[in-house]
C-alpha positions in Angstrom: 0.0 0.0 0.0 1.4 3.4 -1.0 2.1 5.7 1.9 0.2 9.0 2.0 2.5 12.0 1.6 2.8 14.0 4.8 2.3 17.8 4.4 5.4 19.6 5.5 4.7 21.7 8.6 6.1 25.2 8.9 4.9 25.7 12.4 7.7 26.4 14.8 10.3 26.9 12.1 12.5 30.0 12.3 10.8 33.1 10.9 7.3 31.4 10.7 4.3 31.4 13.0 1.3 29.1 13.1 0.0 30.4 9.7 3.3 29.5 8.0 4.6 33.1 7.5 6.2 35.6 9.7 3.9 38.0 11.6 0.7 36.8 9.8 -1.0 36.1 13.2 0.0 39.5 14.5 -1.4 41.3 11.4 -4.6 39.3 11.6 -5.0 40.2 15.2 -4.6 43.9 14.4 -7.6 43.7 12.1 -10.0 42.9 15.0 -10.3 46.6 15.9 -12.1 47.5 12.6 -13.1 44.2 11.2 -16.7 44.2 12.4 -17.3 47.9 11.6 -16.4 47.7 7.9 -19.2 47.0 5.3 -18.5 45.5 1.9 -18.1 48.0 -0.9 -20.1 47.1 -4.0 -20.0 48.5 -7.5 -23.1 49.3 -9.5 -23.8 47.7 -12.9 -22.1 49.2 -16.0 -24.8 50.9 -18.1 -25.5 49.8 -21.7 -23.5 51.6 -24.3 -20.1 51.6 -26.1 -16.8 51.4 -24.2 -13.1 51.4 -25.0 -11.6 48.4 -23.3 -8.3 46.5 -23.0 -8.3 42.7 -23.3 -6.7 41.6 -20.1 -7.3 37.8 -20.2 -8.6 35.1 -22.5 -9.2 31.5 -21.5 -10.7 28.4 -23.2 -12.7 26.5 -20.6 -15.9 24.6 -19.8 -18.8 26.4 -18.2 -19.3 25.1 -14.6 -23.1 24.7 -14.8 -23.6 23.3 -18.3 -20.2 22.0 -19.2 -20.2 23.7 -22.6 -16.9 24.5 -24.2 -16.4 28.3 -24.3 -14.0 31.2 -24.6 -14.0 33.6 -21.7 -12.8 37.2 -22.0 -11.8 39.6 -19.2 -12.1 43.2 -20.4 -11.0 46.4 -18.6 -12.7 49.7 -19.4 -10.0 52.3 -20.0 -11.9 55.6 -20.3 -15.0 57.4 -19.2 -17.2 57.1 -16.1 -16.5 53.4 -15.6 -12.7 53.5 -16.2 -10.8 50.6 -14.5 -14.0 48.5 -14.1 -13.8 44.9 -15.5 -16.4 43.3 -17.7 -16.7 39.6 -18.7 -17.8 38.0 -21.9 -18.4 34.3 -22.6 -18.6 32.9 -26.1 -19.9 29.4 -26.6 -17.9 27.1 -28.9 -20.0 24.0 -28.8 -22.0 24.3 -32.0 -21.7 25.7 -35.5 -23.9 28.8 -34.9 -22.1 29.8 -31.8 -18.8 29.4 -33.7 -20.1 31.7 -36.4 -20.8 34.5 -33.9 -17.4 33.9 -32.3 -15.5 34.1 -35.6 -17.4 37.3 -36.5 -16.2 38.8 -33.2 -12.6 37.9 -34.0 -13.0 39.4 -37.5 -14.1 42.7 -35.9 -11.0 42.5 -33.6 -8.9 42.4 -36.8 -7.6 38.8 -36.7 -8.3 35.9 -39.0 -9.4 32.5 -37.7 -6.8 29.9 -38.3 -7.5 27.0 -40.7 -6.7 24.6 -37.9 -8.6 24.9 -34.6 -5.5 23.7 -32.8 -3.9 27.1 -33.6 -6.7 29.1 -31.9 -4.8 29.5 -28.6 -2.0 31.2 -30.4 -4.4 33.6 -32.2 -6.1 34.5 -28.8 -2.7 35.0 -27.3 -2.0 37.7 -29.9 -5.0 39.7 -28.7 -3.8 39.9 -25.1 -3.3 43.5 -24.1 -4.9 44.9 -27.2 -7.6 47.6 -27.2 -11.1 47.5 -28.8 -14.5 49.1 -28.7 -17.4 46.9 -27.2 -21.1 47.4 -27.1 -22.9 46.4 -24.0 -26.6 45.8 -24.4 -29.2 44.4 -22.1 -31.8 42.0 -23.6 -35.3 43.3 -23.8 -37.3 42.4 -20.8 -34.3 40.9 -19.0 -31.4 42.0 -16.8 -28.9 40.0 -18.8 -26.3 42.2 -20.4 -24.6 41.0 -23.6 -21.2 42.2 -24.8 -20.3 42.5 -28.5 -17.0 43.4 -30.1 -17.4 46.5 -32.3 -14.0 47.2 -33.7 -10.3 47.0 -32.9 -8.4 50.1 -31.7 -4.8 51.2 -32.3 -2.9 52.3 -29.1 -3.0 55.9 -30.2 -6.8 55.8 -30.6 -7.4 54.9 -26.9 -8.6 57.6 -24.6 -7.0 56.6 -21.3 -8.6 59.3 -19.1 -8.4 59.1 -15.4 -11.9 59.0 -13.7 -11.3 62.1 -11.6 -10.3 64.1 -14.7 -13.3 63.3 -16.9 -15.5 66.3 -15.8 -12.6 68.8 -16.2 -11.9 67.4 -19.7 -15.6 67.7 -20.8 -15.8 71.3 -19.5 -12.6 72.3 -21.3 -13.9 70.8 -24.6 -17.2 72.7 -24.3 -15.4 76.0 -23.6 -13.1 75.4 -26.5 -16.0 74.8 -28.9 -17.8 78.0 -27.7 -14.6 80.2 -28.0 -13.4 79.1 -31.4 -15.4 80.3 -34.4 -15.8 77.6 -36.9 -16.6 73.9 -37.3 -13.1 72.5 -37.1 -13.1 71.9 -33.4 -16.5 70.3 -33.3 -15.6 68.0 -36.1 -12.4 66.9 -34.4 -14.3 66.2 -31.1 -17.0 64.2 -32.9 -14.5 62.1 -34.8 -12.8 61.0 -31.5 -16.1 60.2 -29.6 -18.4 57.2 -30.0 -21.7 58.6 -31.3 -24.8 57.3 -29.6 -27.8 57.7 -32.0 -31.3 58.1 -30.8 -34.8 57.8 -32.3 -36.0 61.1 -33.8 -32.5 62.5 -34.6 -31.6 63.6 -38.1 -28.7 61.9 -39.8 -27.1 61.3 -43.2 -26.0 58.3 -45.2 -23.4 58.4 -48.0 -24.6 56.4 -51.0 -22.5 56.4 -54.2 -20.6 59.5 -53.1 -23.8 61.5 -52.3 -25.1 62.1 -48.8 -28.9 61.5 -48.3 -30.5 63.0 -45.2 -33.4 61.8 -43.1 -34.8 61.1 -39.7 -34.3 58.1 -37.5 -37.6 56.3 -36.9 -36.3 53.5 -34.7 -33.1 51.7 -33.6 -32.8 48.0 -32.9 -29.6 46.0 -32.5 -27.5 48.9 -33.8 -29.5 49.2 -37.0 -31.4 52.4 -37.7 -34.6 52.6 -39.7 -34.6 55.9 -41.6 -37.3 58.0 -43.3 -35.3 59.9 -45.9 -36.3 63.4 -47.0 -36.9 62.3 -50.5 -39.6 59.8 -49.4 -37.5 56.6 -49.4 -37.3 54.4 -46.3 -34.4 52.1 -45.5 -32.3 50.6 -42.7 -28.6 51.1 -42.1 -26.1 50.2 -39.3 -25.6 53.1 -36.9 -21.9 53.0 -37.7 -22.7 54.1 -41.3 -24.7 57.2 -40.1 -23.3 60.7 -40.6 -23.9 63.8 -38.5 -25.8 66.5 -40.4 -27.1 70.0 -39.4 -30.6 70.1 -38.0 -33.1 71.0 -40.7 -35.0 74.3 -40.5 -38.7 74.5 -39.5 -39.5 73.9 -43.2 -39.8 70.1 -42.6 -42.8 68.6 -44.2 -45.5 68.2 -41.6 -47.0 65.2 -43.3 -43.7 63.3 -43.3 -43.3 64.2 -39.6 -46.7 62.8 -38.7 -45.9 59.7 -40.7 -42.7 59.3 -38.7 -44.6 59.7 -35.4 -47.3 57.2 -36.5 -44.7 54.6 -37.5 -42.9 55.0 -34.2 -46.1 54.7 -32.3 -46.9 51.5 -34.1 -43.6 50.0 -33.3 -43.9 51.1 -29.6 -47.4 49.5 -29.5 -46.0 46.3 -31.0 -43.4 46.1 -28.3 -45.9 46.8 -25.4 -48.5 44.3 -26.8 -45.9 41.5 -27.2 -47.0 39.5 -24.1 -46.6 35.8 -23.6 -48.6 33.5 -21.3 -47.3 30.0 -20.7 -50.0 27.4 -20.0 -47.5 24.6 -19.3 -45.1 23.7 -16.4 -41.4 23.2 -16.5 -41.9 19.4 -16.2 -43.6 19.3 -19.6 -40.4 20.3 -21.4 -38.7 17.1 -22.6 -35.0 16.5 -22.9 -35.1 16.9 -26.7 -37.0 20.2 -26.3 -34.4 21.4 -23.7 -31.7 20.9 -26.3 -33.7 22.8 -28.9 -34.2 25.7 -26.5 -30.5 25.8 -25.8 -29.7 25.9 -29.5 -32.3 28.6 -30.2 -31.1 30.8 -27.2 -27.5 30.6 -28.3 -28.4 31.6 -31.8 -29.9 34.8 -30.4 -27.0 35.4 -27.9 -28.8 34.2 -24.7 -26.7 32.2 -22.3 -28.6 29.2 -20.8 -26.3 29.2 -17.8 -27.9 32.5 -16.7 -31.3 30.9 -16.2 -32.7 28.7 -13.5 -35.4 27.1 -15.7 -35.9 26.4 -19.4 -39.4 28.0 -19.3 -37.9 31.3 -18.2 -35.2 31.1 -20.9 -37.8 30.2 -23.6 -40.0 33.1 -22.5 -37.2 35.7 -22.6 -36.1 34.6 -26.1 -39.7 34.7 -27.3 -40.3 38.2 -25.9 -37.0 39.4 -27.4 -38.1 38.3 -30.8 -41.6 39.8 -30.4 -43.5 36.6 -30.2 -46.8 37.0 -28.2 -49.9 35.0 -27.2 -50.9 32.0 -25.0 -49.0 28.7 -25.5 -50.3 25.4 -24.1 -47.2 23.4 -24.8 -43.5 23.9 -25.2 -43.7 22.6 -28.8 -46.1 25.3 -29.9 -43.9 28.1 -28.5 -40.7 26.6 -29.9 -42.4 26.4 -33.3 -43.6 30.1 -33.1 -40.0 31.2 -32.2 -38.5 29.3 -35.2 -40.9 30.9 -37.6 -39.8 34.5 -36.7 
């Protein structure tokens, strides 16, 4: 029978105390005076939006709850209100659809996926310490925040502003814009900042060398639906939009009313999209559970964030605008797949 190895004891050795290191017990005892009076300090959630981050760590691992193979990212915000805060992103690598999203993220970070999957660790290693822009967005009707890679950044594009200096910097920029006569300063500032577009704003889109102006009717998943001044309607990624001067009061009133009606219709669609489940969690079979996991990953929902498959299924359905009463898991799954 093999003998169990004995743990070497450091107790009583020169320079060590009962905790194995010199003066540890004395230092622990000194904490007693304030230990009970100190409350934990907690950080609030990072708001949805775009952030400049540095990639601090990347690991390939298995999720503790589901066991799925995934790539985990640790991202450190380097500028703005949440500077020095960390965010975490987990990309599933266990099916073809998840891999497609993962490869799309790598492409936006400016790297090519290797032909051989065995070379992936080397590619990920090359991204360590680099900078990029991410978009944080909370799923509709949920508190789950997803993180998407938007684009890579060169070192000289990063705004590493200390948190305590942010308000002073903003005030200086505003004063400089007011004092200097001309558009040069404003254009420089706008180029360096991430533009957050909102419904109702005017914008421009360059098509075949010509800029067409219009008004944003709605924005969903970073895609803006635009009613152009010439009567056309189309959708473009917000990254393609151009800042234009606000139009005079000569805007066509009929077009404005049309915009408002269309926006109201979309708002009504969102508020009316209600789901009622007429079945219990026990009615969801193993096969249907696998279907739900595949569907959720397709739409960037993480099954590990949910305690039940019915909650996960409902969130995915609400996100996709599915509504109504469903008496069985099969009918709801079918309704989601037809969207």
